[in-house]
N, C-alpha and C positions, 0 to 999 in steps of 0.2 A: 132612825134612819142611817143606811150606810155611808152618805156624802158628809152628813154631821158628825160622824163617828170618825171618818178620816180626819176632818179637819180639826174636830177636838185633839186628836191623838198628834197632828200635825202642829199645832200650838203648844203642845205641852213638850215635844219633844225639840222643837226649836225655840223655844222660851228663852231670852239670852240671860245670861248671867254675867257678870263683871268680868270672871276667869275666861269665859267661853269668849267674849267679847274679845278680849286682848288675845287669846291666842289664834283667833280667826283673822282678826287685823293683821297682826305681825306675820301674816304669809300673803298679805296684799302687796300689789307692786307700790313703790314709795309709802309707804303704811303713815298713819296719822294716830298717833299713840297718844294725843294728849286730849283726849273728851274731855270737858269740865264737869263738874260737879253738878253744875244743873241741868246737863244734856245727859247724865247716867247713862250714855251707852256711845260705844264706840264702833259707830257704824261703818260698814264699808261702803265708801265711796267710789265713784268712777277716779282715774289716776288723775285726774287734772285738779279735783276737788284736792287729793292730797298734797299737791304741791303748793295750792293757797293755804292749805292747813299749816304747812312747814313754814312759811310765811309769816301769816298771820294768828297763829294759832293761840300765841301769847295775849296777843290786842284782843282777840274774840272771847277768852275766856274770862277777862277782867270786865268786859261789858257784860257779858253774860250774869256777872254776880249781880250787878246792877239791874238789870231785866228781871232776874229772877225775883230781886226784892220787890219790885213793882208788881208782879204778878203772885206773890203769896201776901202782899198787901191787899190787894183786890179778893184772893180768897179768904183774909180773914176778915175782909167787911161783908161777904156776903155768902159765907159759910159752906161753897163749893166752887169746884172750879169753875171757869166760864163756860157758857152754852156756844155754839159753832153751827154756824148755818154757812152753808155752801151753796149758793143757787148758779147754775150753769145752764144756758141754753144755746141753741145751734148759730153758726151759720151768720156771723154777723162781722161788717167790715167795723176796723178800729174807728171811732167817732159816730157810728150809727145812732149811739146813745149815749148820754151822760154829760154831753157838753152842749150848752145853749146854741153857740154859733151853729154848730153842724146839724142841729135842730131846725134852723131857717134856711139852711143850703138844702136840706132833704127833703124837707116840707111836711113835718111832722112832730111832736113834741114829747118828751120824755122828763117831766119836771120832777119826778120820783126820784129817778135813777141820778138827774142831775143835783137833785139836794144830796143824795148819798154823796156824792163826790165832792160837792162844797162842804159835807159834813166830815170829811174822814180823807181818803186818798183816792187819786186817779194815777192807776199805774199807766205809763207810757210805753212801757218796755216789759209787758209780760207776755212770754211765749207758752202757745199750747202745743198739740202735735198736730198734722196737716189736716187731720180729720177727725170725725167725730167717737169712733169706738177707739180708736189711738188715746185720743184725750181722757176719754172717760177712765179708761183703764190705767192709764197715767195719773189719775188724779185718786183713782182709788187704791192705788199700790206703791205711789212713788217711784215707780221705776218706768222707765222706756219701755213704751208699749210692745217694741219688738223684744224684748225679754221675757215677756210674758206668752208669746204668739197671739197677741191682740192687736197685729198691725195692719187690719184691713177690715174697712167698712164691711158689715154682715147684712146681706138681706135672706130672707127666708125664699127657700128652705135651707138654713144652714147646717147643721147638725154639727156645733161646736160652741167656744164660749170660753170662758175666765176659770182656768184651771182650779181645783180646790184650792192646791198648796200654795197659792198667791196669798199673801197679809193684806187684808185690805186696812183701811184707817176704820173701816168699823169695829172690825176685831179688835186692834190696837186700842181704843178708845172704851169697847166693851170694856176690855179688861182692866182699864183705869175706873172702872165706875159709871161709866154714861148710858145712856138711853140712847138709841140710836134709832134712825127713821130715813127709809129712802121713799121718795118719791118722784115720779116722771119719766123721762127717758132713760131705761139703763143702758141698753144698747150692750149688752156684756155676753150673749149667746142665749141659745135656746135649748141647752142641756141642764141636766139638773143641778148639776154642780155649781154653774154659772149663776143661778137664781139667785137675787141678791139678799134673799132671806136665807140663803145659805153661805152667804159671803160675809157675817158678821151682824148684817140688821136685824134689830128686834122684831122691826115691821118693816113690809115694803110693799110699795102698790108701784108696778113699774113696766116698762114695753121691753121686750126683748129685741127688740128691731128696733129701726128708727119710725120717723114720722110718716115717710113718703106713703108704705104701701096704704094705711087709712086714709092720707090726706086726697091720694091720687087714683088709689086702685078700686074705682066704681064707677057707675054710669057716667056722673056729671065729669068726672075726670076722664074717662074716655071720647066723651062728645067734646070737650075742649082739646082733643089731642095730647093732653098732659101723659095719658097711657094708650098704648098701642096694642093691640089683639090679644087684650087678657080676657074681656067678658065675652060669651057664647056670639052677641051679635057682632063679632070681630075674628071668631073662628073660620077654620079653611072648611068652606062647603061641601066640597065634592071629596078629598080626599084624607081629612081627618082620622088619625088611626087611633093615637094615644090621648085617652081622655084626662090621664091623669097627670100628665105632665106639668101643668100650671099649678102654682102654688096655692090652691083654693081654699086649702085648709089652715094657713096661717092663723096666729093668734095675735092680737094686737095688745093687750093689757094682762097683767094678772096679780094677784095679791095672796101675799103669804105671811105666814110669821116664822121666828127662829126654830127650826125643830121640828116643823109640819108641812102640810102638804100645802099644795096652791091652788087657786083657783081661777079661770078666765073672768075678767072682771065684766068685759061688754063683748060681745059677738063682732068680729070682723066681717061677716059673711058681706058679701058686694053691694047687698040692697040696703043695708044698716049701718055699712062703713062710716060714713061722711060723717052722720048723724051721731052716731056713739062715739067717734072720734071729738067732736065737738064738746058731747057730755064730759069725756073724759079730762079736757083741757081744763074745765070748771071744775071736777069733781078733784082734781090733783089740786088745784089750789085750797080746795077746803079741806082735802085730807092734809095740807101742811099747815095750814092755820091751826085745823085741831088739834095735830100733835102739840104746836107750840101751848094751845090752850091748857092741855092735858098734864104737859108735863113743867109749865111754868113755877109752878110752885113746890115741885118734888124736891126732896132732900137731893137727887142726883142730878147731875148735869147732863144736855142733851146735844147730843149731834145730829142736826138735819141735812141731809144732802136734796135738795130740792130742785129738780131739773128738768124746768118745763117743757114739753111739746112744742110751745108757741105758734108754730107755722101753721095756717089754714089759707091756702092761697086760690079755692074755690071763691069766686066772686057771688057766685048765687046765694043769697040767703045771709049775706053779710051786708050792713049798713056802712056804706064808706063815709068818712067824716073827715078825713085830712085834707091837706092842700095837696100832698102828694097822690091823693085818687087811688091807691093800691091797697089790697088785702094786706102785703106784705108789710105797709105802714100801717094798718090797724093793727097788726097784729104786735107791731112794736108798742103801740100806745097801750093794748090790754096787757103786755109784759111788764110795762113802766107802772100800770095799774094794781097789777098784781103784786109788784115788788112794793109798791106803796103801801099795801093792805099786810104784807108781812110786816115791815117795818114799824107801822102802826100797831098792829097787834102786841108787838114787844112793848112798846111802851105803854100801852093801856094795861100789860101784865105786870108793870114796873121792872123789866130786866133787861131794857136796854144795854145799861152800862155793865152789865154782867153778859153781854152777847156779842162774840165777834160775827160779822156779817159779811162775806165775801161775794161779790155778783161779778160774772163775766160770760164773754161766751166761749164756746168751746173749738172756734176754728175760723178761717174766715168763710167771704161768701161762696155759696154753691153757685159759681157762674152759670153754669148750665140752664139754670132757672130764668131764662130770660124774662124781662119786665118785672123780675122781683129783686133780686139781689145784684149788687155791682160792688166793684172797687172803690173805696173813698180815697184814703190815703195813700196806703200802699198798695204796690202793683203785685198782682196775684191773686188765687184764691184759694178754696177747698181743696186739700189733696197736693196743693204746692209746698215747696221746701222755702218760698220768696215770704220777703217778711209779710203780704197780704194775705198769705194762707196760715200764719203762725202766730203775727203779732197782734193781738187780742185786745178789746176792748176790757176794761176789769177795774172794779173799785172794791175799797173796803169801808167799812163804817164801825166805828166802836167806841161809843160816848166817853170822855174820861180816860180814855186808854190812847186813842189814836188820835194826834194832833188834826183839827179842823184845818180843811182848805190846802191840802198838799197834793202836789204834782209829783210823782215818783219817777224818775228816771234811769233808776236803778235795773239791772237785767234782773227777773224773776222768774220762774218757770211753774206751770201746771203742777209738775213732781214736787215742787218744794212746797207746798199746801199740804200735802202728806206727812211731812215731817214738823212741817210749821204748828200745825192742829195738834199733834202728837206733843209738842214740847208746850203749847200752852194749855193742854188738858191732862198734862203730868204724867205721860205715857209712854215717854221716850223708850223705858225699859222693856216695852213690852213689841219693838219694833225688831223683826230676825235680823239676825249677825250672821247668816250664812250664803247671803247672796247681795248684789250689788242694790242699793239703795240710791237713786239718782238726784232723789229729792234732798234739798239742803236746808237746814232750818233757818228761816229766814224773820224770826221774831223781831230781830234787830230792826228790821224796814219797817215793820209794822209798828213799833213801841218807840223808834230813834230816829224813822225818818228818811230822808232823801240820802244818798250816799253811804248806807249801810248793808247794801249786799253783800252775801258772803259768796257770790259766785259772779265770772265773769265770760262764761262760756257757755255753748248748748251744742250739741252732737246733734243734727236735724234727720229723721229718718222718713222715707217715704214708703209704706209698707217693710221690705226687709232691706230696701236701698239706704245705704249711708250717703245722704244726697248733697249734705253742707255741712261746714263748721263754723260757728260763730265764737269769735274772741275777742273781747272788747266792742269797739265799733265798726269791727271787720269780719267780713264773712267771705270763706272760701267756698264755691260750689264744687264738690267733687264728681259729678255726673257729667261725661260729654268731654273730659280732657281729652288731648291728644295722645298718643301713644308716645312714650317718651319726652313730652314737653307740655307745660300747663297751657291751658287757654287764658282768654279775658276773664276769668270766673273770679277775681276778686273784687270786691265792694266796699267801700268806705259810707257805711248806713247812715251816717250824719251828712257826709257831703251828697249823697245820691240816694235818700230814704226807700225811693220807688226802683232800686236796683234798675236803672235804666241805662247804664254806662259800664260794662264790666270792663276791668284793667288788668292790665298782666306785667309789663315793664315797670310801671311805679311799685309793683307789689313784689318784685324778686327777692327781696330781703324777708319776704314772709312766708315764700315757698317751703323753706326749711320748717320754720317754727311751727306751721301747719302741719307738716309732713310728720313732725316727732309728736304732735298732739294727734293723729290718727293712730301713729304707730303703740302709743301708749295705752290709745281707749279700745285698740284690737287686742292688746295682751291682755288686759283686763276679761274683754268678752272671749279670751280664750282659757282662762282660769274659772270664769263663771259665763257656761255658754247659754244662750238663750234657750227657751223652752220651746218645744216646737208647739203649733196650733194644736190644740185640744179639741177631739173630734168625739162624737158621740151620736145617741138617738135622740132629738128631742121630743120636748112636751112629757118627759117621764117625770113624774109627780105632779100631775095635775089633775084633779078629781074630775073634771067635768068636760071631758074633752068631747068636741062634735065629731059626728061620723066622718066629714071632711078632712079635719085635722088627723084621725086616724088612719084617713088613707094617706095624708100628707106624710105622716110620720113613717107608715110603711115604706115608703117611697124613698128616706132619706135611708131608711136601718138597708134595704137592699143596695144602695147607693155603696155604703160604707163596708157592706160582709163582705168577706174573701172569697174569692174565686176558688172552688176546689176542685 
């Protein structure tokens, strides 16, 4: 298939060597030329990381020797590199799950995720991107989503997706000998090159969009006013002309294997969408468990990205048993049960000690869903540069490798998981060196604990807008400045974690340093420009298109066709 051929050629062309790594890195602003033997790759990071590398590179190199000895001892014990499981779900305020005190405050229980934190790490400063598509692209590529054109949440019909030339963690780990599987909410687009079995996964069952259409686009959703004007009973009665305008043929979920074509899993027709969506939530869980069972005893390690859909906010058909008394709370308890089943299966298969599990939300709450999602600790929600939009609940467990009962205050971002997983999987040499990789190897945080992060900054984008920059405990918001003068857009996140009282005069000392950070970042962006959003025709490479999906496909084709 053409896309897979392009992907293979791309990987061969840019598979890094030490010489290529050094020559590329030598051209970057404030280059870091002191990659450790354990790292095996001299990656191009943002300018701010190069400054940190200059200051701490020797210290980190010495620490890496010890970390690598620990990883190699594990390899000797088990005969293969560690399995890696990344669980990520949607739209959850910090504190919604994993902390017993918050369970009591919110009126529902998450004992399995709580136990995960008790037996591993609770991250208190894990940053995502502000919304789901960007965060998922960041996790897969280790890059700010704006760099790959994946900066905007997609809804059908989109006609776009993750470009083929992006290199995902699945591709990196596959090169290192891992079996790879994706299950759940992909949200990486509806064009063939974006399908996750064309992005490095050996097998994939995934949604091209988010869960809102199947959860809300049906008669029950319209009757509850969760959706307005979609189904025929709410169409214009006298003057309707265009009967193809609505996205009637969208596809909810597809399955495929690397190098092959895909099939729609269950229909998203309005009469069956909700029932099928509910079936898919359980089907995805069984798929994830089945992959673990099949691969547990293999000679090859595995990487599983399990990103469950979770939310079913229609009360009809759900038994409500929580004190919170909402479908949202019920969904949180089901998520907790599913995470518990994953962890229990690892123990049953005898592979817990050779499996790292990271579980996290992808961004803050979708506040527009009244009666479902709310701010807890931080101000702001999905789509916001505020802490409530990007500072997410996150946990890690790895018996024997991660010390129990840790609360980690270090800054870490979702991009860092890409590089950290590559390091743990002995796959750093397969990360491309022709582009900026924003993810930092944070193995030290996982294995050495609190106080060992290798980043103290984060550039926050909302869409294509550079909205804020965080350095240490301080945040400067870029949007809304007065011409020629900053506003009260500086925040001390220790003193004011909810960002309720912006300051200016007290932080005039920081005006210049933040400006210099932004200049360095923009200089790097000029050298390595962002990839434009990739557009194309949806649903190519799917063998069982419904008639209404073909109509939908043709509408998008006409939308992107050049006018002659």
